[in-house]
NUGUBA-612390 format. One record per residue (C-alpha): x, y, z. Coordinates in steps of 0.2 Angstrom, whole numbers, plus 5000, padded with zeros to 4 digits. Layout:
N
XYZ...
***
This chain:
457
500150005001501550105005502150074986500550124978500250294988502050344981501750304965499950404968501150554972502050554959500650534947500050704954501650774954501750774936499950804934499850954944501351014935500650974919498951064924500151214927501051224910499251214903498351354914499951474911499751414892501351364888503051414892502851584885501651594899502551544916502751714920500851744924500951614937501251644953502251504959503551384947502651264942503851144949502551184965501051174961501750984956502450974974500751044984499850914972500950764977500850804996498950814996498950654985500050555000499850645017498050635019498250455014499750405023498950485039497450375037498350215034499450255050498050275060497150115053498350015056498650075074496750055077496449895068497049755082495949835096494449845084494449695078494849615096493349715102492149625088493049465090492449485110490749545108490449405097490949265113489449185120489049245138490149115144491649165141491449365142491049335161492749235163493949315177495149435166496749295169495849155159494949305147496649385143497549195140496049145129496349305118498049275117497649095112496449155098498049275093499349135092497849005082497649175069499649205068500048995065500648975081499548795085499348795105498348655114497148775120496748805103495948645100494148715106492948745094492548915101494148965099494548885081492748995077493249165084495049145077494249135060493049265062494749385069495649335051493949355041493849525050495549575045495249505027494149625026494749775036496549765022495149795008494449935016496050005020496650005003495050084996495050205008496850255005496850254984495050334986495950474997497150504987496250514968494950634977496250744985497350724968495550794958495250934971497151014973497050974951495651074951496051224961498051264951497551424944498851574941498351654957498751494967499851534981500551354978502451394983501651465000500851335005502251184998503351315011502051305025501751115025503751065024503851185038502551105049503150955043505150995050504051045065503350875067504850805066505850895079504750885092504650685089506450705092506150815106504950705115505950525112507550605119506250685134505350495134507050405135507650505151506050515160505950315159507850285163507550435180505950355183506650155187508350245192507350335206506550155211508150105216508950225225507350215235507950045240509850045240510350255246511250375232512850375243513150205244513050195224514050335220515350335232515450125237516850045232516149855229515149815214514049655217512449665211511649475217510349465229509849335242508349275235507849165251508049275268509549155276510449135263512049215263513549275251512249375243511749525249512049625233513449775234513049915222514650045221514750115203516550155208517449995200516350035184516550185182518350185184518250035170517350145160518750275162520250175160519650075143518950225135520750315141521650195134520650195117520950385115522650365119522850245101521350345093521850535097523550555090523650415076521850485068522550675071523950645063523350545049522050685043523150825047524550705033523050695023522450855019523750945021525450845014524750705005524150704986522650674979523150524973523850474989522150534997520950454987521850294991522150285009520650405015519350245009520550115016520550185033518650225033518650035031518750005048517050105054516149985043516849825052515949755066516249775084515949595088517449575075518449685085518049585099518749425094520149515084520449585103520049395110521049285101522449395096522749555104522449485123523549325121525049405113524849555128524949415142526249305131527249445130527049515148527649335154529149335143529649485153529049415172527549515174525849435178524449495165522849425164522049345149520649455149521349635153520949835150522449855142521849735125520149815126520749985125521749975112520749865101519449995106520450135099520950055081519050055079518750235085520350305071518950315057517950425067519350545072520250555056518850585044518150715054519750805059520050785040518450875035518551025047520351055042519751045023518651165030519851305033519851455022521551435010521851645012522351575030523851465023524451595009524251735022525651615034526651565018526651765013527651815029528951685027527951515037528451365032527251215029527251135048527251315055525651355046524851175053525351205069524951385071523551445059522651285053522551175068522051325079520751375067519851205065520251175084518351165088517951035073519350935081518550945100516850895091517850735081518750675100517250685110516150595098517550475098517550475117515650445117515950295105517250225117516150255133514650145123515749995117515149825124515649675113517449725113517349735133516449595135517549485125519149565129519249645146517849525156516449565168517349585185517149715191519049765199519149935204521349925199522450075194523349915182522849925163523349725163522049665176520249635171519049785172517149795167516349965160514550045164513749985146514349795149513449775168511849875160511849725146512349585159511149665170509449645157510149495150508449345149506949355158506949505174505649565185505749755186505749735207507249705212509049815215509849685203508949725189508449895193510449945193510349935174509450105175510450175189512050135178511350235162510550385172512250385179513250365160511950495154512250625164514450595162514050595145513050765146514550835155515750785143514750895132514451025142516251045141516651035125515351175119516251285133517851245122517251245107516451415110517851505119518951465102517551495089517551675095519251685093519451635074517751715068
***
């Protein structure tokens, strides 16, 4: 149906455009039109597509509940008077039978009859939806085409509709962000009602295992986030120590020193690193880098764990090199050539021009690329799981096993969980902590960017 509506909108564009040429009397009379022919075509296409798509989306949103209500009302009184739990189970059996998931309870003739009724209503609904959507699109096409006259302000209407569409999309993005924050905040508040905030923020032990029975020992639970946060910072710092200098230096070379042929070959090859799945990096870290670091340490008499922050950080740094390099390269290329020419005219060498003119001018963009790389490092999960382990060790030794915030969130929410225990709710507290840390990084970067942007604008 969406393809049909899209084709109908395309047809409406050409019909509206043709009608504009017709009312203008050909190309020679286009100056008589208030707007260009493309605006009349766009207006026709918009009215053909948007109302029909809105009806289509609303129909699909309310169809299941309406069909379920009709099927429920058609059941005998003995079934409708069942307790809510039994009634929900019966309706679930009907849906399973409709979807082809045959269950033992579905052998009841009444349930099979209700499922057949459900399927018949779905078929009628699909046909009605197709007829209604296409009919609405055709009616809109005919209506808008009949209104196309030289005085029709098509451009104003198209721009107004596009502006409303942009406002709608922006509103969705804003409310989505607010919804995510509120959902995490709500569950985090439930967690802090059980575990004090001070224990979470300043505790030095992380062991989110709770006792199932009152007499059970060894599972009292410890929710100190310091070890988890320290592991996240350590792995991210190691990754940035690898990615920042390599990425920035490669960007400087590609933009300031490399010729076009070298740039056309090296930059795509480097950006291939960004397309490798993180699980592949995880395998590489667990099977190659971590054993290499461990064996190298044993050769010089050091005790190095098989899973370490160093292995995860090194591989993660290689993974985020393209983020730093590509974005920094684009920012450096955006520096006006006149600044370079002025430095050369004053006798500066290419290296002095890069150090004293290009890098300071591109500094806001470079800070943005580094911030994106830090966010990418903080949010990485698979590499840490496979190379750094799950142990929440509070240590400054990068050759020991550590864990990160994202790894613990995944660990706590794997499988069927009850959202009434501190163990599960701790994942939302960690998510809120990670959100606050990332927000603080953004604020600091924004302050730095504004300071240097004012200096060079």
